[in-house]
N, C-alpha and C positions, 0 to 999 in steps of 0.2 A: 534515617533519611531514605526516601524512596529513590530507587535506582531502576533504570531500564537498560538491560544488557542484551546484546545481540549474540545469539547462538547460531553459528554457521551450520547449515544442513545441505545435503545434496551437493551440487556444484555452485549454486548461486542464491540459495534461499537463506533467509534469516528467520529464525524463530525468536520472537521477542519475549523476554522475561522481565516482568515488572515485579520488583521484590523490595521488601522492607521487613525488618524485625523477623527474619528467617522464614517469612511466608512469601509465596510466589504465585504469580499468574503467568500462564503461557498464552501466547497469541499464535494461532495457526501452526500447531506442531505437526508438520508433515512427516517428520521422522522422529521416532522415539529415542533412539540410542544417544544422539548428542544432547538431547534435552535431559534425559535421565543422568547422563554423566555430569552435566553442568549443575543440576540440582544437588547431586551427591557431593560434588567438589565444594560447592558453596554452602552446604548444610542447610538447604532450603526445603521447606515443606510445601508441596504443591497443593493449593486449595481450589484454584479456578483455572479454566481454560476458555478463551474467547475464540470463536470461529467466524470468519468473514464469509466464506463460501465453500462449496463442496468439493473442489478439485483435490485430487489425491495428494498433491504436494503441500496441501494445507491441513489435511485431516488424517493422513496415513499413520500418524503415530498415536492416534487416540486410543485404540484398543490396548496397546501395551502400556500406555500411561494410566489408563483406567485400571488395568490389572495391578500396577504398582501402587496406585493411590485410589482405592475403591470408593472413597468418599468425595472425590474431586467433582466440582460442579462444572459442567460443560455448557457454556452459554452460546446460543445461536438461534436462528429461526427454526420453527417447527417445520421439518421437511424430511421426506423419506430419503433424500439424498445425503443426509447427515444423521443416521439413525441413532448415534450414540449421544446426541445432545439431550441433556436431562434438565436444563433450565432454559425455557423458551423466552426469547426476547421479542419485543415489538418495536417497529420503526418509530422514531420520534419520541420514544419513551426512554426511561433510564434503566440501565443494567447495573444493579447494585452489587458490589463486591464487599460484603460485610467485613471480611477478615482484614482488608487493608483500608476500609472506610472510603471506598471510591465509588462514585456514581458516573458511569459512562453513558453519554447520549448515543443511542443507536440510530444510525443513518442508513436509509435504504438508497443504494446507488446502482441501479440497473445499468447494464452495459457489457461488462466483461462476462458476467452471468446475469440472468434476469432477476435473481434474488440475492445479489451481492449486498453485503452490509459493511459498515465501518463502525468503529467504536471511538468516540471522541470525549476527551476530558480536557477542560481549558488549561489546567496546569500540567498534566502529564503529556498530552499530545493526541495525535490522530493515528489510529491503527487501521489502515485503509486497504489492506490486502493487495489485490491486483488492479485496483481502480486507478490510482495515481502512483506513478513512479517518479523518481527524480529525473527530470528531463523528458519524461514520457508518460504513457498511460497504457493500460492493458488492452489486449486484443478484444475485439467484439465477437465473442463466441456465441452469444445468445441475444444480446440486446441490439438496438438500432443506433446509428450515429446520433440521432436526436436524443435518445435516452442517455447515452454516454456523455454527450456534450452538456446536457443538463446536470448530470451527476458531477462532472468536473467543475461546473460553475458553482454548484452547491459547496464544494470543498474550497474553491477559490474565495468564497465569501467569508470563510473563517478568518480570525485575526491573523495578521501577517507573521506573528511570532509563534504560531502553532507548529510544533514539531511534527514532521511527517515520517511515520514509521511504516514504510511499505515493506513488502516481503521478498523482494529480489534485488540483488546487486547487479542491476542492468544499467547503471548510470553512464559508464563510458560509452557503451553502444548507443544509448539514447542520445548522448551529447554529440556523437558523430552525426547522427541524423539531424539533430536540432541545428547544428551549424550549416548543414545543407539547406535547411528550410529558412534560416535567418542568418546569413553569413556576416551581416554587419553588426550583430549584437555583441558589444564589447563585454557586457556582464557575463554573457554565455562563454566567451573565449576565456575569461579569467577563471570562471568556475570550472571549465573543462581542464585547464592547467592544474587547478587544485585537485580535482578528482583523479587525474593521472598520477599525481604525487602520492595521494592517499593509497591508491592501489599498488604503486611501486613499493610502498612501505607495508603492504599487506594489511592496511587499515580500511574499515568500511567508509563509504561515502555517505552513509545514513546515520542518524536521521537528517533529512532535509528540513526546510520549513516553508510555509505557504508563501511568505513574501519573496523568498528566493525563487520558488517555482513560478510565480507570476512574472518574474523578470527574465527567466531563461527557458521555460518550458513551452515549446510551440503549441502544444495542445491547450494551454491556458491563454494563448495569445492569438486566437483566431481572428481577431479584429485588426491585427497588424498588417500594414499594407505590403511590406516586403514578403511576409509569409504567404499572403493571398496571391501575390504575383508569382512566387516560386511554385505554389501548388498549381496554379493555372498553366504555367509553362510546362511543368513536369507531366501533369495529368491530361493536358490538352482539353481543359474544361473551362467554363465560365463559372466562377464561384460568386454567386449573388448574395450570399449570407455567410455569417460565421459558421453555421452548421455545415454549409457546403465546403468551406475551408477545412473544417474538422474532418469531414468524411474524406476529402481529398488527401489530407495529411495522413490519416489512418491507413488508407489504401496504399499510399506511397511508402510509409514505414513498413507495412507488411511485406514489401518486396525490396527493401533497401539493402 
């Protein structure tokens, strides 16, 4: 049976491990030590690594993992910013993992970085790095609001039951902001209560799923009238389009 396990790293990262029959795939291993410990404890052979983007907390463990597993296939875009990638992927094409017989669709999602990608499998889920978080989205370090808004809409178009495996346990902080942006959202209030209980019990709030995010995540709800009004009031702007609302939200969240 295929399993997806969360390996905590740093203070709030998750390295996702997809494993079955003692073979394993890691997603965005920013730190090698916890990943190596998990693989050893579970008696797993690492065969593949998926990389969504070049930030250090997503690729910092590659060198040590490659030393421990010299034959590991590292899948990502061809880029000087991730020089250890040895299996290049292309957007809108499949990334095939032969050992676990999985074909992931590669999705180009500019915004957080200009060359950010995600890996999507209908049965396994969406591994979206720092593009979509539960209740939030990534900062715009390189892309424009228009690009990030389009990227998020691409993800929102996936089936509602798609599991969302993002890379950070930011859910509680995101939901505090979401409640400021849409204070009358009852589903958001209920989810926030659940998330608080999960963290009290030292359990992850992830994975989320697309249907839930469409109901509670303000960055996927930029056509909502209350959110538009809250953005206009806080930012002192006139938001004439959903992209304007998104840009206002992102700027507000950056200083929340």
